[in-house]
Structure formats: structure tokens, C-alpha cells
PDB file of N, CA, C and O in Angstrom:
ATOM      1  N   MET A   1     -42.587 -26.887 -22.054  1.00  0.00           N
ATOM      2  CA  MET A   1     -41.965 -28.210 -21.578  1.00  0.00           C
ATOM      3  C   MET A   1     -42.979 -28.128 -20.097  1.00  0.00           C
ATOM      4  O   MET A   1     -43.263 -27.097 -19.487  1.00  0.00           O
ATOM      5  N   LYS A   2     -43.463 -29.730 -19.707  1.00  0.00           N
ATOM      6  CA  LYS A   2     -44.355 -29.689 -18.916  1.00  0.00           C
ATOM      7  C   LYS A   2     -42.989 -30.235 -17.674  1.00  0.00           C
ATOM      8  O   LYS A   2     -42.051 -31.011 -17.854  1.00  0.00           O
ATOM      9  N   VAL A   3     -43.370 -29.497 -16.515  1.00  0.00           N
ATOM     10  CA  VAL A   3     -42.443 -30.319 -15.224  1.00  0.00           C
ATOM     11  C   VAL A   3     -43.234 -30.901 -14.224  1.00  0.00           C
ATOM     12  O   VAL A   3     -44.434 -30.627 -14.196  1.00  0.00           O
ATOM     13  N   ASN A   4     -42.708 -31.718 -13.339  1.00  0.00           N
ATOM     14  CA  ASN A   4     -43.302 -32.113 -12.133  1.00  0.00           C
ATOM     15  C   ASN A   4     -42.541 -32.332 -10.772  1.00  0.00           C
ATOM     16  O   ASN A   4     -41.812 -33.284 -10.494  1.00  0.00           O
ATOM     17  N   TYR A   5     -42.882 -31.188  -9.936  1.00  0.00           N
ATOM     18  CA  TYR A   5     -42.202 -31.406  -8.704  1.00  0.00           C
ATOM     19  C   TYR A   5     -42.985 -31.576  -7.251  1.00  0.00           C
ATOM     20  O   TYR A   5     -43.897 -30.820  -6.915  1.00  0.00           O
ATOM     21  N   PRO A   6     -42.547 -32.570  -6.512  1.00  0.00           N
ATOM     22  CA  PRO A   6     -43.429 -32.804  -5.112  1.00  0.00           C
ATOM     23  C   PRO A   6     -43.294 -31.759  -4.426  1.00  0.00           C
ATOM     24  O   PRO A   6     -42.159 -31.358  -4.165  1.00  0.00           O
ATOM     25  N   ILE A   7     -44.666 -30.939  -3.884  1.00  0.00           N
ATOM     26  CA  ILE A   7     -44.613 -30.079  -2.888  1.00  0.00           C
ATOM     27  C   ILE A   7     -44.142 -30.453  -1.794  1.00  0.00           C
ATOM     28  O   ILE A   7     -44.031 -31.648  -1.520  1.00  0.00           O
ATOM     29  N   LYS A   8     -43.644 -29.106  -0.665  1.00  0.00           N
ATOM     30  CA  LYS A   8     -43.166 -29.436   0.674  1.00  0.00           C
ATOM     31  C   LYS A   8     -44.357 -29.321   1.285  1.00  0.00           C
ATOM     32  O   LYS A   8     -44.751 -30.377   1.781  1.00  0.00           O
ATOM     33  N   ASN A   9     -45.151 -28.275   1.432  1.00  0.00           N
ATOM     34  CA  ASN A   9     -46.403 -28.098   2.151  1.00  0.00           C
ATOM     35  C   ASN A   9     -47.555 -27.513   1.247  1.00  0.00           C
ATOM     36  O   ASN A   9     -47.388 -27.055   0.117  1.00  0.00           O
ATOM     37  N   ASP A  10     -48.807 -27.606   1.957  1.00  0.00           N
ATOM     38  CA  ASP A  10     -49.891 -27.216   1.330  1.00  0.00           C
ATOM     39  C   ASP A  10     -49.873 -25.802   1.176  1.00  0.00           C
ATOM     40  O   ASP A  10     -49.499 -25.107   2.121  1.00  0.00           O
ATOM     41  N   ILE A  11     -50.247 -25.272   0.056  1.00  0.00           N
ATOM     42  CA  ILE A  11     -49.854 -23.618  -0.466  1.00  0.00           C
ATOM     43  C   ILE A  11     -51.074 -23.694  -1.444  1.00  0.00           C
ATOM     44  O   ILE A  11     -51.428 -24.734  -2.000  1.00  0.00           O
ATOM     45  N   GLU A  12     -51.678 -22.476  -1.592  1.00  0.00           N
ATOM     46  CA  GLU A  12     -52.569 -22.299  -2.115  1.00  0.00           C
ATOM     47  C   GLU A  12     -52.169 -22.078  -3.937  1.00  0.00           C
ATOM     48  O   GLU A  12     -51.333 -21.280  -4.362  1.00  0.00           O
ATOM     49  N   ILE A  13     -52.704 -22.667  -4.470  1.00  0.00           N
ATOM     50  CA  ILE A  13     -52.370 -22.926  -5.985  1.00  0.00           C
ATOM     51  C   ILE A  13     -52.244 -21.214  -6.837  1.00  0.00           C
ATOM     52  O   ILE A  13     -51.617 -20.966  -7.868  1.00  0.00           O
ATOM     53  N   LYS A  14     -53.003 -20.319  -6.051  1.00  0.00           N
ATOM     54  CA  LYS A  14     -52.870 -19.064  -6.403  1.00  0.00           C
ATOM     55  C   LYS A  14     -51.451 -18.404  -6.393  1.00  0.00           C
ATOM     56  O   LYS A  14     -50.893 -17.694  -7.229  1.00  0.00           O
ATOM     57  N   VAL A  15     -51.089 -18.829  -5.283  1.00  0.00           N
ATOM     58  CA  VAL A  15     -49.521 -18.150  -4.678  1.00  0.00           C
ATOM     59  C   VAL A  15     -48.567 -18.845  -5.501  1.00  0.00           C
ATOM     60  O   VAL A  15     -47.458 -18.318  -5.589  1.00  0.00           O
ATOM     61  N   ILE A  16     -48.811 -20.133  -6.245  1.00  0.00           N
ATOM     62  CA  ILE A  16     -47.722 -20.869  -6.712  1.00  0.00           C
ATOM     63  C   ILE A  16     -47.699 -19.979  -8.282  1.00  0.00           C
ATOM     64  O   ILE A  16     -46.672 -19.698  -8.900  1.00  0.00           O
ATOM     65  N   LYS A  17     -49.123 -19.642  -8.706  1.00  0.00           N
ATOM     66  CA  LYS A  17     -49.235 -19.094  -9.928  1.00  0.00           C
ATOM     67  C   LYS A  17     -48.607 -17.814  -9.992  1.00  0.00           C
ATOM     68  O   LYS A  17     -48.112 -17.526 -11.081  1.00  0.00           O
ATOM     69  N   ASP A  18     -48.507 -16.877  -8.953  1.00  0.00           N
ATOM     70  CA  ASP A  18     -48.019 -16.019  -8.841  1.00  0.00           C
ATOM     71  C   ASP A  18     -46.578 -15.976  -8.870  1.00  0.00           C
ATOM     72  O   ASP A  18     -45.922 -15.212  -9.578  1.00  0.00           O
ATOM     73  N   GLU A  19     -46.243 -16.596  -8.287  1.00  0.00           N
ATOM     74  CA  GLU A  19     -44.618 -16.874  -8.013  1.00  0.00           C
ATOM     75  C   GLU A  19     -43.972 -17.547  -9.589  1.00  0.00           C
ATOM     76  O   GLU A  19     -42.808 -17.538  -9.990  1.00  0.00           O
ATOM     77  N   LEU A  20     -45.017 -18.015 -10.145  1.00  0.00           N
ATOM     78  CA  LEU A  20     -44.446 -18.573 -11.530  1.00  0.00           C
ATOM     79  C   LEU A  20     -44.205 -17.563 -12.787  1.00  0.00           C
ATOM     80  O   LEU A  20     -43.431 -17.655 -13.739  1.00  0.00           O
ATOM     81  N   LYS A  21     -45.386 -16.329 -12.349  1.00  0.00           N
ATOM     82  CA  LYS A  21     -45.574 -15.417 -13.552  1.00  0.00           C
ATOM     83  C   LYS A  21     -44.290 -15.035 -14.217  1.00  0.00           C
ATOM     84  O   LYS A  21     -44.016 -15.268 -15.394  1.00  0.00           O
ATOM     85  N   PRO A  22     -43.513 -14.410 -13.326  1.00  0.00           N
ATOM     86  CA  PRO A  22     -42.382 -13.692 -13.795  1.00  0.00           C
ATOM     87  C   PRO A  22     -41.435 -14.517 -14.511  1.00  0.00           C
ATOM     88  O   PRO A  22     -40.475 -14.053 -15.126  1.00  0.00           O
ATOM     89  N   PHE A  23     -41.736 -15.847 -14.418  1.00  0.00           N
ATOM     90  CA  PHE A  23     -40.858 -16.999 -15.381  1.00  0.00           C
ATOM     91  C   PHE A  23     -41.696 -17.352 -16.645  1.00  0.00           C
ATOM     92  O   PHE A  23     -41.066 -17.960 -17.511  1.00  0.00           O
ATOM     93  N   GLY A  24     -42.846 -17.112 -16.876  1.00  0.00           N
ATOM     94  CA  GLY A  24     -43.674 -17.395 -17.863  1.00  0.00           C
ATOM     95  C   GLY A  24     -44.291 -18.697 -17.805  1.00  0.00           C
ATOM     96  O   GLY A  24     -44.709 -19.319 -18.782  1.00  0.00           O
ATOM     97  N   GLY A  25     -44.331 -19.171 -16.288  1.00  0.00           N
ATOM     98  CA  GLY A  25     -44.942 -20.412 -16.248  1.00  0.00           C
ATOM     99  C   GLY A  25     -46.594 -20.476 -16.194  1.00  0.00           C
ATOM    100  O   GLY A  25     -47.199 -19.510 -15.729  1.00  0.00           O
ATOM    101  N   ARG A  26     -47.103 -21.297 -16.538  1.00  0.00           N
ATOM    102  CA  ARG A  26     -48.661 -21.440 -16.723  1.00  0.00           C
ATOM    103  C   ARG A  26     -49.150 -22.648 -16.693  1.00  0.00           C
ATOM    104  O   ARG A  26     -48.326 -23.563 -16.681  1.00  0.00           O
ATOM    105  N   CYS A  27     -50.285 -22.916 -16.676  1.00  0.00           N
ATOM    106  CA  CYS A  27     -51.190 -24.314 -16.204  1.00  0.00           C
ATOM    107  C   CYS A  27     -51.099 -24.955 -15.221  1.00  0.00           C
ATOM    108  O   CYS A  27     -51.408 -26.147 -15.215  1.00  0.00           O
ATOM    109  N   ALA A  28     -50.626 -24.278 -14.082  1.00  0.00           N
ATOM    110  CA  ALA A  28     -50.045 -24.840 -12.914  1.00  0.00           C
ATOM    111  C   ALA A  28     -51.278 -25.126 -12.049  1.00  0.00           C
ATOM    112  O   ALA A  28     -52.201 -24.372 -11.741  1.00  0.00           O
ATOM    113  N   LYS A  29     -51.050 -26.441 -11.730  1.00  0.00           N
ATOM    114  CA  LYS A  29     -52.310 -27.426 -10.770  1.00  0.00           C
ATOM    115  C   LYS A  29     -51.456 -28.472  -9.900  1.00  0.00           C
ATOM    116  O   LYS A  29     -50.296 -28.859 -10.047  1.00  0.00           O
ATOM    117  N   VAL A  30     -52.338 -28.767  -9.033  1.00  0.00           N
ATOM    118  CA  VAL A  30     -51.293 -29.355  -7.827  1.00  0.00           C
ATOM    119  C   VAL A  30     -52.181 -31.076  -7.922  1.00  0.00           C
ATOM    120  O   VAL A  30     -53.365 -31.259  -7.638  1.00  0.00           O
ATOM    121  N   VAL A  31     -51.347 -31.974  -8.321  1.00  0.00           N
ATOM    122  CA  VAL A  31     -52.130 -33.319  -8.703  1.00  0.00           C
ATOM    123  C   VAL A  31     -51.202 -34.593  -7.428  1.00  0.00           C
ATOM    124  O   VAL A  31     -50.000 -34.856  -7.471  1.00  0.00           O
ATOM    125  N   ASP A  32     -52.085 -35.088  -6.556  1.00  0.00           N
ATOM    126  CA  ASP A  32     -51.538 -36.032  -5.593  1.00  0.00           C
ATOM    127  C   ASP A  32     -50.418 -35.646  -5.177  1.00  0.00           C
ATOM    128  O   ASP A  32     -49.511 -36.460  -5.346  1.00  0.00           O
ATOM    129  N   GLY A  33     -50.096 -34.486  -4.586  1.00  0.00           N
ATOM    130  CA  GLY A  33     -48.928 -33.661  -3.871  1.00  0.00           C
ATOM    131  C   GLY A  33     -47.764 -33.320  -4.841  1.00  0.00           C
ATOM    132  O   GLY A  33     -46.617 -33.192  -4.414  1.00  0.00           O
ATOM    133  N   VAL A  34     -48.059 -33.184  -6.083  1.00  0.00           N
ATOM    134  CA  VAL A  34     -47.034 -32.941  -7.061  1.00  0.00           C
ATOM    135  C   VAL A  34     -47.242 -31.632  -7.822  1.00  0.00           C
ATOM    136  O   VAL A  34     -48.208 -31.687  -8.584  1.00  0.00           O
ATOM    137  N   LEU A  35     -46.714 -30.695  -7.815  1.00  0.00           N
ATOM    138  CA  LEU A  35     -46.864 -29.718  -8.596  1.00  0.00           C
ATOM    139  C   LEU A  35     -46.931 -29.695 -10.143  1.00  0.00           C
ATOM    140  O   LEU A  35     -45.827 -30.073 -10.536  1.00  0.00           O
ATOM    141  N   GLU A  36     -47.619 -29.460 -11.039  1.00  0.00           N
ATOM    142  CA  GLU A  36     -47.317 -29.398 -12.575  1.00  0.00           C
ATOM    143  C   GLU A  36     -47.302 -28.500 -13.260  1.00  0.00           C
ATOM    144  O   GLU A  36     -48.442 -28.034 -13.273  1.00  0.00           O
ATOM    145  N   TYR A  37     -46.618 -27.910 -13.909  1.00  0.00           N
ATOM    146  CA  TYR A  37     -46.808 -26.907 -14.694  1.00  0.00           C
ATOM    147  C   TYR A  37     -45.886 -26.603 -15.837  1.00  0.00           C
ATOM    148  O   TYR A  37     -44.708 -26.936 -15.710  1.00  0.00           O
ATOM    149  N   GLN A  38     -46.325 -25.941 -17.065  1.00  0.00           N
ATOM    150  CA  GLN A  38     -45.957 -25.695 -18.250  1.00  0.00           C
ATOM    151  C   GLN A  38     -44.806 -24.588 -18.257  1.00  0.00           C
ATOM    152  O   GLN A  38     -45.084 -23.474 -17.813  1.00  0.00           O
ATOM    153  N   ILE A  39     -43.712 -24.812 -18.674  1.00  0.00           N
ATOM    154  CA  ILE A  39     -42.609 -23.696 -18.601  1.00  0.00           C
ATOM    155  C   ILE A  39     -41.959 -23.677 -19.847  1.00  0.00           C
ATOM    156  O   ILE A  39     -41.970 -24.704 -20.526  1.00  0.00           O
ATOM    157  N   LYS A  40     -41.230 -22.363 -20.365  1.00  0.00           N
ATOM    158  CA  LYS A  40     -40.255 -22.602 -21.670  1.00  0.00           C
ATOM    159  C   LYS A  40     -38.841 -22.907 -21.120  1.00  0.00           C
ATOM    160  O   LYS A  40     -38.390 -22.413 -20.086  1.00  0.00           O
ATOM    161  N   ASP A  41     -38.209 -23.753 -21.908  1.00  0.00           N
ATOM    162  CA  ASP A  41     -37.225 -24.446 -21.480  1.00  0.00           C
ATOM    163  C   ASP A  41     -36.160 -23.712 -20.813  1.00  0.00           C
ATOM    164  O   ASP A  41     -35.420 -24.079 -19.899  1.00  0.00           O
ATOM    165  N   GLU A  42     -36.230 -22.405 -21.554  1.00  0.00           N
ATOM    166  CA  GLU A  42     -35.163 -21.738 -21.146  1.00  0.00           C
ATOM    167  C   GLU A  42     -35.105 -20.968 -19.388  1.00  0.00           C
ATOM    168  O   GLU A  42     -34.233 -20.348 -18.779  1.00  0.00           O
ATOM    169  N   ASN A  43     -36.468 -21.394 -19.061  1.00  0.00           N
ATOM    170  CA  ASN A  43     -36.928 -20.782 -17.766  1.00  0.00           C
ATOM    171  C   ASN A  43     -36.935 -21.516 -16.902  1.00  0.00           C
ATOM    172  O   ASN A  43     -37.043 -21.036 -15.774  1.00  0.00           O
ATOM    173  N   LYS A  44     -36.835 -22.841 -17.041  1.00  0.00           N
ATOM    174  CA  LYS A  44     -36.968 -24.270 -16.018  1.00  0.00           C
ATOM    175  C   LYS A  44     -36.477 -24.033 -14.895  1.00  0.00           C
ATOM    176  O   LYS A  44     -37.078 -23.903 -13.829  1.00  0.00           O
ATOM    177  N   ASP A  45     -34.868 -23.941 -15.194  1.00  0.00           N
ATOM    178  CA  ASP A  45     -33.929 -23.903 -13.828  1.00  0.00           C
ATOM    179  C   ASP A  45     -34.203 -22.975 -12.879  1.00  0.00           C
ATOM    180  O   ASP A  45     -34.413 -23.229 -11.693  1.00  0.00           O
ATOM    181  N   ALA A  46     -34.203 -21.517 -13.563  1.00  0.00           N
ATOM    182  CA  ALA A  46     -34.546 -20.146 -12.863  1.00  0.00           C
ATOM    183  C   ALA A  46     -35.724 -20.532 -11.840  1.00  0.00           C
ATOM    184  O   ALA A  46     -35.660 -20.410 -10.617  1.00  0.00           O
ATOM    185  N   ALA A  47     -36.986 -21.098 -12.699  1.00  0.00           N
ATOM    186  CA  ALA A  47     -38.299 -20.933 -11.864  1.00  0.00           C
ATOM    187  C   ALA A  47     -37.988 -22.034 -10.446  1.00  0.00           C
ATOM    188  O   ALA A  47     -38.379 -21.851  -9.293  1.00  0.00           O
ATOM    189  N   PHE A  48     -37.027 -23.392 -11.065  1.00  0.00           N
ATOM    190  CA  PHE A  48     -37.109 -24.208 -10.036  1.00  0.00           C
ATOM    191  C   PHE A  48     -36.133 -23.804  -8.877  1.00  0.00           C
ATOM    192  O   PHE A  48     -36.333 -24.205  -7.731  1.00  0.00           O
ATOM    193  N   GLU A  49     -35.087 -23.013  -9.198  1.00  0.00           N
ATOM    194  CA  GLU A  49     -34.497 -22.330  -8.036  1.00  0.00           C
ATOM    195  C   GLU A  49     -35.431 -21.734  -7.165  1.00  0.00           C
ATOM    196  O   GLU A  49     -35.557 -22.258  -6.059  1.00  0.00           O
ATOM    197  N   HIS A  50     -36.182 -20.642  -7.467  1.00  0.00           N
ATOM    198  CA  HIS A  50     -37.066 -19.689  -6.995  1.00  0.00           C
ATOM    199  C   HIS A  50     -38.054 -20.291  -6.280  1.00  0.00           C
ATOM    200  O   HIS A  50     -38.394 -19.825  -5.193  1.00  0.00           O
ATOM    201  N   LEU A  51     -38.683 -21.495  -6.852  1.00  0.00           N
ATOM    202  CA  LEU A  51     -39.437 -22.187  -6.056  1.00  0.00           C
ATOM    203  C   LEU A  51     -39.423 -22.956  -4.930  1.00  0.00           C
ATOM    204  O   LEU A  51     -40.318 -23.260  -4.141  1.00  0.00           O
ATOM    205  N   LYS A  52     -37.875 -23.310  -5.000  1.00  0.00           N
ATOM    206  CA  LYS A  52     -36.799 -24.137  -3.835  1.00  0.00           C
ATOM    207  C   LYS A  52     -36.961 -23.184  -3.115  1.00  0.00           C
ATOM    208  O   LYS A  52     -37.848 -23.269  -2.266  1.00  0.00           O
ATOM    209  N   GLY A  53     -36.172 -21.975  -3.210  1.00  0.00           N
ATOM    210  CA  GLY A  53     -35.966 -21.152  -2.635  1.00  0.00           C
ATOM    211  C   GLY A  53     -37.406 -20.692  -1.295  1.00  0.00           C
ATOM    212  O   GLY A  53     -37.411 -20.598  -0.068  1.00  0.00           O
ATOM    213  N   LYS A  54     -38.077 -20.578  -1.990  1.00  0.00           N
ATOM    214  CA  LYS A  54     -39.618 -20.331  -1.004  1.00  0.00           C
ATOM    215  C   LYS A  54     -39.863 -21.359  -0.500  1.00  0.00           C
ATOM    216  O   LYS A  54     -40.858 -21.336   0.225  1.00  0.00           O
ATOM    217  N   GLY A  55     -39.241 -22.481  -0.605  1.00  0.00           N
ATOM    218  CA  GLY A  55     -39.911 -23.444   0.064  1.00  0.00           C
ATOM    219  C   GLY A  55     -41.051 -24.161  -0.236  1.00  0.00           C
ATOM    220  O   GLY A  55     -41.474 -25.051   0.502  1.00  0.00           O
ATOM    221  N   ILE A  56     -41.732 -23.736  -1.579  1.00  0.00           N
ATOM    222  CA  ILE A  56     -42.606 -24.305  -2.175  1.00  0.00           C
ATOM    223  C   ILE A  56     -42.406 -25.810  -2.545  1.00  0.00           C
ATOM    224  O   ILE A  56     -43.140 -26.684  -2.086  1.00  0.00           O
ATOM    225  N   ILE A  57     -41.314 -26.079  -3.449  1.00  0.00           N
ATOM    226  CA  ILE A  57     -40.845 -27.524  -3.555  1.00  0.00           C
ATOM    227  C   ILE A  57     -39.599 -28.072  -2.850  1.00  0.00           C
ATOM    228  O   ILE A  57     -38.878 -27.453  -2.068  1.00  0.00           O
ATOM    229  N   SER A  58     -39.468 -29.375  -3.271  1.00  0.00           N
ATOM    230  CA  SER A  58     -38.148 -30.157  -2.543  1.00  0.00           C
ATOM    231  C   SER A  58     -37.315 -30.241  -3.482  1.00  0.00           C
ATOM    232  O   SER A  58     -36.219 -30.769  -3.290  1.00  0.00           O
TER     233      SER A  58
END
């Protein structure tokens, strides 16, 4: 499943990819201030909460 979330601040894509690895996220990229990546449906909510807790997305 492909998801899109607005990014709060400028952060290196490598850091974001490292944060998503435990959840199986892949193909992460930033397009016009929006983080876009693919993830398995069952990991979507956990990855969202993790990225939000780290202050990466809003």
C-alpha cells in the first residue's frame, strides 16, 4: 500500500528509510514536502505512529 504524509521539517531521506526498515517500509521519497512510501497494510498504523512520535510527519 502506498501512503503519503506531510513532512514537518527537512530531514535526510536516509534517516527516514532507516526509521521505516523495522516496519517493512520501502521506496521512500519526498515529493513537494510530502513523504511517500510503500508499506504492508498491517504495518501502516505502527509506522505512522512511530514517524509521528519522532517528529518526522505531522
